[in-house]
N, C-alpha and C positions, 0 to 999 in steps of 0.2 A: 146577869150581865146584859146590858142593852145592846141591841143590834144597831149599827150605824146604817143610815139610809144609803141606798145605792146611788152613786154619783153618775153613772152612765145610764142613759135612757135606751130603751130598745131601738134597734135600727129603724123600725117603721116610724118612730117619732122624731127622728133626726132630719135636718135639712140635708139634702144630698150635697156631697162635697163639690160636685160640678156646679151646682147652683150658687154656692157660696163664692166660688172662684169667678163665676160669670158676673155676680153682683159687684165684687171687688174690681173686676176689669172695667165694668161700666162706670164706676165711681172714678177710677183712674183716668179713663177716657174723657170724662167731663172735666176733670181737673186740668188735663193737658190742653183741651180745646179752649177753655176759658183763659188759661195762662198764655197760650199762643195769641189769643185775641188781644189781651192786654199788652203783651210784650211787643207786638207789631204796631201798636198805636192805632188800632181800628177805632173809628168814631162810634159814639153811642147812637144806636138806631132805635132805641125804645122810648124816645122822647115823644110827647104828645104832638100831633100834627099842628103845623103852623096855620093860623087863620087870622083874618083881620078882626079887630075888636069892634063889636057891635055896640056895647054899652060898658061904660067904666065909671066907677064911683069911688070917691075917697071916703073912708069910714074910720071911726074910732071905736074900738072894742073895749068893753069893760066886762069883767066877769068875777065869779067867785068859785071856790072849790066845790060848792054845793050844786053847781050847774046853772045858776041864774046868770043872765047876761044882759047888758045894756049896750045898745048900738046908737052912736051919734053920727050925724052927717058932718060934712066938712065945716059947717058953720057952728057946730056944737049943739044943734037941736036933736032931741031924742027922737029917733025914728022907730025904735023897738025896745021894749022893756020886757024881757022874757023871763018867765018863771023857771025854776030848775027842771020842770017837766018839758018845757018848750025850748029851752036854750042850751041843752046838753052839748050839742055839736059846736055851736058858736062859742060856748064857754071853753070847750076843749081846745079849739083853735086859739082862743085867748091865752090859755095856759101854755101852749106851744110857743106862742109869740113872746110870752114873759120869759120863758127859758132861753130862747134864741137871743133876745135882747140882753138878758143878763150875761150870757156868754160873750156877746159882742161888746158889752159895756157901753150900751147906748141907752138913752132915756126909755123908760118902760111904757110911756103913754103916747107914743107916736101913732100916726095914721097908717092904715093899710089901704091897698087898692084892690077892689074886687072888680074883675073883668069878666064879661060874657062875650064869647066869640061867635062869629057867624056860623061856625060848624056845630054849635050847640054845647061846646065845652065851656067850663068856667074855671077861673083861677083866682087865687088870692096872693098878693105880693106885699112884702114888708120892705119899703124903700130904705129903711134905716139899717137893715141887716143884709138885704139881698135875698132873704128866704122867700120861697114861693111854693105853692102847692096847687096841683091840678085837682080841683074839687070833685071832678067826676070820679076820681079814684076812690072816693069815700062813699060812693053810692048815690042813687037818685034822691033819696030823702034828705040826705045831708047837703047835697048841692042845692036842693030846692030851698033849704033854710036860707042860704045866701042869695038865691034868686029872688026870694021875697023882699030881701033888703034892698035890692037894686030897683024894685018897683016903687019904693017910697020916695 
């Protein structure tokens, strides 16, 4: 006859009951604080700081699922033809734009606006859907990919 394994661990291996209760209380406190913030209509304070635009450029992005990307300026001239190794982030942004535009049922080939602000931050905006992203949130290397496009 086989012996069934023990279900209970020795007391020295268990998390103390007081610690489990304290963790549960902390989770509940966070839930209550966030709920109170939402219910009282408090404004969002985690938005990027406002700053005047230093440089702004209208671009057209094209990409593929392999990571290659092509960037055209407002006149339709190619300013960057990036291989899959070079265009990964730009192509990733293109994929996000395709999804947002599909959901909004707008043309998939519209322009985007890339802006560099005086405080050093950068953003990309899709005028056709209202979608925008602070490029600094994706890291310096990824923001630099779009900064190079502003220099062309």
